[in-house]
C-alpha positions in Angstrom: 0.7 19.5 32.6 1.0 15.7 32.2 0.2 15.8 28.5 3.2 18.0 27.8 5.6 15.5 29.3 7.6 13.5 26.8 7.2 10.4 29.0 3.5 10.8 29.5 1.4 7.6 29.8 -2.0 8.0 28.2 -5.0 5.7 29.1 -6.5 3.8 26.2 -9.6 6.0 26.2 -7.4 9.1 25.9 -5.5 7.5 23.0 -8.8 6.6 21.3 -10.2 10.1 21.7 -7.1 11.8 20.4 -7.1 9.4 17.4 -10.7 10.2 16.5 -10.5 14.0 16.9 -8.8 14.7 13.5 -11.0 12.1 11.7 -14.2 13.5 13.1 -13.1 17.1 12.5 -12.4 16.4 8.8 -15.7 14.5 8.4 -17.6 17.4 10.0 -16.0 20.0 7.8 -16.7 17.9 4.7 -20.3 17.2 5.4 -21.0 20.8 6.5 -19.6 22.0 3.2 -21.5 19.4 1.2 -24.7 20.4 2.9 -24.1 24.1 2.1 -23.6 23.2 -1.6 -26.5 20.8 -1.8 -28.8 23.2 -3.7 -26.1 24.7 -6.0 -24.5 23.7 -9.3 -21.5 22.3 -7.4 -23.5 19.8 -5.4 -22.2 16.9 -7.6 -18.6 17.8 -6.6 -19.2 17.3 -2.9 -22.0 14.7 -2.4 -23.9 14.7 0.9 -23.8 11.8 3.3 -27.0 10.4 1.9 -25.7 10.3 -1.7 -22.5 8.6 -0.5 -24.5 5.9 1.2 -26.6 5.4 -2.0 -23.4 5.2 -4.0 -21.9 2.6 -1.6 -25.1 0.5 -1.9 -24.9 0.8 -5.7 -21.3 -0.4 -6.1 -21.3 -2.9 -3.2 -24.7 -4.6 -3.1 -26.4 -6.9 -5.7 -28.8 -5.2 -8.2 -32.3 -6.6 -8.0 -33.4 -8.4 -11.2 -36.5 -7.1 -13.0 -39.5 -9.3 -13.8 -38.6 -9.5 -17.5 -35.0 -9.2 -18.6 -33.1 -10.0 -21.8 -29.9 -12.1 -21.7 -27.8 -9.0 -22.6 -29.3 -6.9 -19.8 -28.8 -9.8 -17.4 -25.1 -9.9 -18.3 -24.7 -6.2 -17.8 -26.5 -6.4 -14.4 -24.4 -9.2 -13.2 -21.3 -7.4 -14.3 -22.3 -4.3 -12.3 -23.3 -6.0 -9.1 -20.7 -6.4 -6.3 -18.6 -4.1 -8.4 -16.6 -2.8 -5.5 -15.4 -6.2 -4.4 -14.6 -7.4 -7.9 -12.4 -4.4 -8.4 -10.8 -4.8 -5.0 -9.9 -8.4 -5.8 -8.4 -7.5 -9.1 -6.3 -4.6 -7.6 -5.1 -6.6 -4.7 -4.1 -9.5 -6.9 -1.7 -7.2 -8.6 -0.4 -5.8 -5.4 0.1 -9.4 -4.0 2.2 -10.4 -7.0 4.2 -7.2 -6.7 4.7 -7.8 -3.0 6.1 -11.3 -3.7 8.8 -9.9 -6.0 9.5 -7.0 -3.6 10.3 -9.4 -0.8 13.2 -10.6 -2.9 14.8 -7.3 -2.3 15.4 -8.3 1.3 17.9 -11.1 0.6 19.6 -8.9 -2.0 20.0 -6.2 0.5 21.3 -8.6 3.2 23.9 -9.9 0.8 25.0 -6.4 -0.2 25.4 -5.3 3.4 27.4 -8.5 4.3 29.7 -9.1 1.4 31.9 -6.5 -0.3 31.6 -8.2 -3.7 27.8 -8.0 -3.5 27.9 -4.4 -2.4 30.1 -3.4 -5.4 27.9 -5.4 -7.7 24.5 -4.1 -6.6 24.7 -0.8 -4.7 25.3 1.5 -7.7 22.6 0.1 -9.9 20.1 0.1 -7.0 20.8 3.7 -6.3 20.4 4.6 -10.0 17.0 2.7 -10.1 15.8 4.4 -7.0 16.4 7.8 -8.6 14.2 7.1 -11.5 10.5 8.1 -10.9 8.5 4.9 -11.6 5.7 6.9 -13.2 8.2 8.1 -15.8 8.5 4.5 -16.9 4.8 4.0 -17.4 4.7 4.5 -21.1 7.9 2.5 -21.7 6.6 -0.5 -19.7 3.3 -0.6 -21.6 5.1 -0.3 -25.0 7.6 -3.0 -24.2 5.6 -5.4 -22.0 2.2 -4.8 -23.4 -0.9 -3.7 -21.5 -1.4 -6.9 -19.5 -0.8 -7.7 -15.9 3.0 -8.0 -16.2 3.4 -4.3 -17.0 1.2 -3.2 -14.1 3.0 -5.5 -11.6 6.4 -4.3 -13.0 5.5 -0.7 -12.4 4.8 -1.4 -8.7 8.0 -3.4 -8.4 10.2 -0.8 -10.0 8.9 1.9 -7.7 9.4 0.0 -4.5 12.0 -2.8 -5.0 15.2 -0.5 -5.1 14.1 1.4 -2.0 13.5 -1.7 0.1 16.8 -3.2 -1.2 18.8 -0.1 -0.2 17.1 0.2 3.2 17.9 -3.5 3.9 21.5 -2.9 2.7 22.0 0.1 5.0 20.6 -1.7 8.0 22.7 -4.8 7.3 25.8 -2.6 6.8 25.1 -1.0 10.3 25.5 -4.3 12.1 28.8 -4.2 14.0 31.4 -6.5 12.4 32.4 -7.7 15.9 29.2 -9.8 15.8 30.5 -11.6 12.7 33.8 -12.4 14.5 31.9 -13.7 17.6 29.6 -15.9 15.5 32.7 -17.3 13.7 34.3 -18.1 17.0 31.2 -20.0 18.0 31.4 -22.1 14.9 29.4 -20.2 12.2 30.8 -20.3 8.6 30.9 -17.3 6.2 27.8 -18.4 4.4 25.7 -18.5 7.6 26.6 -15.0 8.8 24.1 -13.0 6.7 21.2 -15.3 7.6 22.0 -16.2 11.2 23.5 -12.9 12.4 22.2 -10.1 10.1 18.8 -11.1 8.9 17.1 -11.8 12.3 18.2 -8.4 13.6 17.0 -6.3 10.7 14.0 -8.2 9.5 11.4 -6.3 11.8 12.7 -2.9 10.7 12.7 -4.0 7.0 9.0 -5.1 7.5 8.3 -1.6 8.7 9.9 -0.2 5.6 7.8 -2.3 3.4 4.7 -1.3 5.5 5.5 2.4 5.0 5.8 1.8 1.2 2.2 0.5 0.9 1.0 3.9 0.0 3.5 4.1 -2.9 2.4 0.7 -4.0 -1.2 1.8 -4.1 -0.4 4.9 -6.1 1.5 2.9 -8.7 -1.2 0.3 -8.9 -3.8 2.9 -9.6 -1.6 4.6 -12.1 -1.2 1.3 -14.1 -4.9 0.5 -13.9 -5.9 4.0 -15.1 -4.1 3.5 -18.4 -5.2 0.0 -19.3 -7.3 -2.5 -17.4 -10.6 -4.3 -17.4 -11.1 -4.2 -13.6 -9.6 -2.6 -10.6 -9.9 0.4 -8.4 -7.8 2.7 -10.6 -9.7 1.5 -13.7 -13.1 2.2 -12.1 -12.1 5.7 -10.8 -10.2 7.1 -13.8 -11.9 5.3 -16.7 -15.5 4.6 -15.7 -16.4 7.2 -13.0 -14.3 10.0 -14.6 -16.3 9.7 -17.9 -19.6 10.0 -16.0 -18.4 12.4 -13.4 -19.7 10.1 -10.7 -18.0 11.8 -7.8 -20.1 10.0 -5.2 -18.9 6.6 -6.4 -15.3 7.9 -6.7 -15.3 9.0 -3.1 -16.7 5.7 -1.9 -13.9 3.9 -3.7 -11.3 6.2 -2.2 -12.6 5.7 1.3 -12.7 2.0 0.8 -9.1 1.8 -0.5 -7.9 4.0 2.3 -9.7 1.8 4.9 -8.2 -1.4 3.4 -4.7 0.1 3.3 -5.0 1.3 6.8 -6.1 -2.2 8.0 -3.2 -3.8 6.2 -0.8 -1.4 7.7 -2.3 -1.9 11.1 -2.2 -5.6 10.8 1.5 -5.7 9.8 2.3 -3.2 12.6 0.5 -5.3 15.2 2.2 -8.5 14.0 5.6 -6.9 14.3 4.8 -5.6 17.8 3.7 -9.0 19.1 6.1 -11.2 17.2 9.2 -9.1 17.9 8.7 -7.8 21.4 12.4 -7.3 21.8 12.4 -4.5 19.2 10.4 -2.2 21.5 13.0 -2.6 24.2 15.8 -2.0 21.7 14.3 1.2 20.4 13.4 2.6 23.8 
């Protein structure tokens, strides 16, 4: 059979069908189970498709204003409308700030993989930090840094920065030193070697490492928001929806976050594929 060959070439329609099969299967099983529980006491735990659509409209669309409305009720209504997008903006601002700091792990890792002094200085501490579960530091961060944005961003950074730094270091360390000697023979100085020889070769793979850590970043973001926040996806799920057992709204938020993270992952992957076409030939 052609499908059982390791070098099989699938048409795009075949790839699309195989991609959709597990998604459609899981959706079918969920909605079948939710329909069977619709008239039971557990109906709230597995909302039907109709209830999920209503919940999505409730958290994503504007709330119609009544004919007569006090100023206080108007403020509450305006606070609740477009709630999904407001929470998304708040959460992704935190992830964006954390991502900016995490990108600094790349030059640190390049230096560690290029210079013995930088390796001795940074390798051990990065290994130690990578062994500490970031969630174990949650209470410490909030006690020392307060309950503001700095603590939430720091939690994400501490969970991902050491791993990206060590991955970059290992990739830089794997570059054959003969390339250094060749670059020096062509006129490069010692300071240029990490950035003109090492960095261009490992950068696409490091981007893939960062891309694969997006899920961890999302988990740490939600954990920070679930303790203390005024807006955000984790705040809404664990503080607001949990108190009211609004499972339908919770599932809508989970689906929305999953979709956004998938699109972000897909965008980065697509950019790497088209920007660094030589990488596919190197890995084949």
